[in-house]
C-alpha positions in Angstrom: 144.5 142.7 125.8 141.4 144.7 125.6 142.6 147.1 128.3 145.8 147.8 126.3 143.8 148.5 123.1 142.1 151.3 125.0 145.4 153.2 125.3 145.9 155.4 122.2 149.6 154.4 121.6 148.6 150.7 121.5 145.6 151.5 119.3 147.8 153.3 116.8 150.3 150.4 116.9 147.6 148.0 116.0 146.8 150.0 112.9 150.5 149.6 111.9 150.4 145.8 112.6 152.6 146.2 115.7 149.9 146.2 118.4 149.4 144.1 121.5 149.2 140.4 120.8 148.9 137.1 122.7 152.0 135.0 122.2 151.2 132.3 124.8 147.7 131.4 125.9 144.3 132.1 124.5 142.1 135.3 124.6 139.5 133.7 126.9 142.0 132.0 129.2 142.0 133.1 132.8 144.5 135.9 133.4 145.2 135.3 137.1 147.7 137.7 138.6 149.2 140.0 136.0 152.9 140.8 136.1 154.0 143.7 133.9 157.6 143.4 132.7 158.6 146.4 130.7 162.3 145.9 130.4 163.3 146.9 126.9 166.3 145.2 125.6 166.9 142.9 128.6 165.5 139.7 129.8 165.7 137.9 133.2 166.3 134.3 133.7 163.9 131.9 131.9 163.7 130.0 135.2 161.7 133.0 136.6 158.5 131.7 134.9 158.4 128.7 137.3 158.7 131.0 140.2 156.1 133.4 138.8 153.7 130.4 138.5 154.3 129.5 142.1 153.5 133.1 143.1 150.2 132.8 141.3 151.0 134.9 138.2 148.9 133.8 135.3 149.8 136.5 132.8 153.0 138.4 131.9 152.7 141.6 129.9 155.9 142.7 128.2 157.4 144.6 125.3 159.1 141.5 123.8 160.1 138.0 124.7 162.9 135.7 123.7 162.0 132.2 122.4 163.5 130.4 125.4 161.4 132.6 127.7 158.3 132.0 125.6 158.8 128.2 125.9 159.2 128.5 129.7 156.0 130.6 130.0 154.2 128.0 128.0 155.6 125.1 130.1 154.4 126.9 133.2 151.0 127.7 131.9 151.6 131.5 132.0 149.9 133.6 129.4 152.2 136.1 127.6 150.9 139.4 126.1 153.4 141.4 124.1 152.4 145.0 124.2 154.9 146.1 121.7 158.2 148.0 122.1 157.5 151.2 120.2 154.0 151.7 121.6 155.3 151.1 125.1 158.2 153.4 124.7 155.9 156.0 123.2 153.5 155.9 126.1 156.3 156.6 128.5 157.8 159.3 126.4 154.5 161.0 125.7 153.9 161.6 129.4 157.3 163.3 129.6 156.8 165.2 126.3 153.4 166.5 127.4 155.2 168.3 130.3 157.8 169.8 127.9 155.0 170.9 125.6 153.2 172.6 128.5 156.4 174.5 129.0 156.4 175.7 125.4 158.8 173.3 123.9 157.9 172.3 120.3 157.7 168.5 120.0 158.8 167.0 116.6 158.4 163.3 116.4 160.9 161.0 114.7 162.2 157.4 114.8 158.8 155.7 115.2 157.5 157.6 118.2 153.7 157.4 118.3 152.9 160.9 119.5 149.7 161.2 121.6 149.3 164.5 123.4 147.3 164.3 126.7 147.2 168.1 127.2 
């Protein structure tokens, strides 16, 4: 959680009340192996959490989680950190937008994009 808070897009999202949050587990609980699942708008099978546990995964970081998936993570003692959809999308877009800006394209932000230039 603290690592995500170091990233400007997630820091900005925190100020808007949409930053990274722990939805399963506790802040001081062991993280174990960390699985990053940034699949906006889709979710795999809830049964995947049992397999992740067997593989030694202790924490899943994602953009969102359905209730049935949250329950499976909890049942399998897997921490879940929700990074936030807009902040995660913004991070990816900003890397692309920085390149466009370097080429002289004017960037105008809309629709919730958290613009952070890394140029």
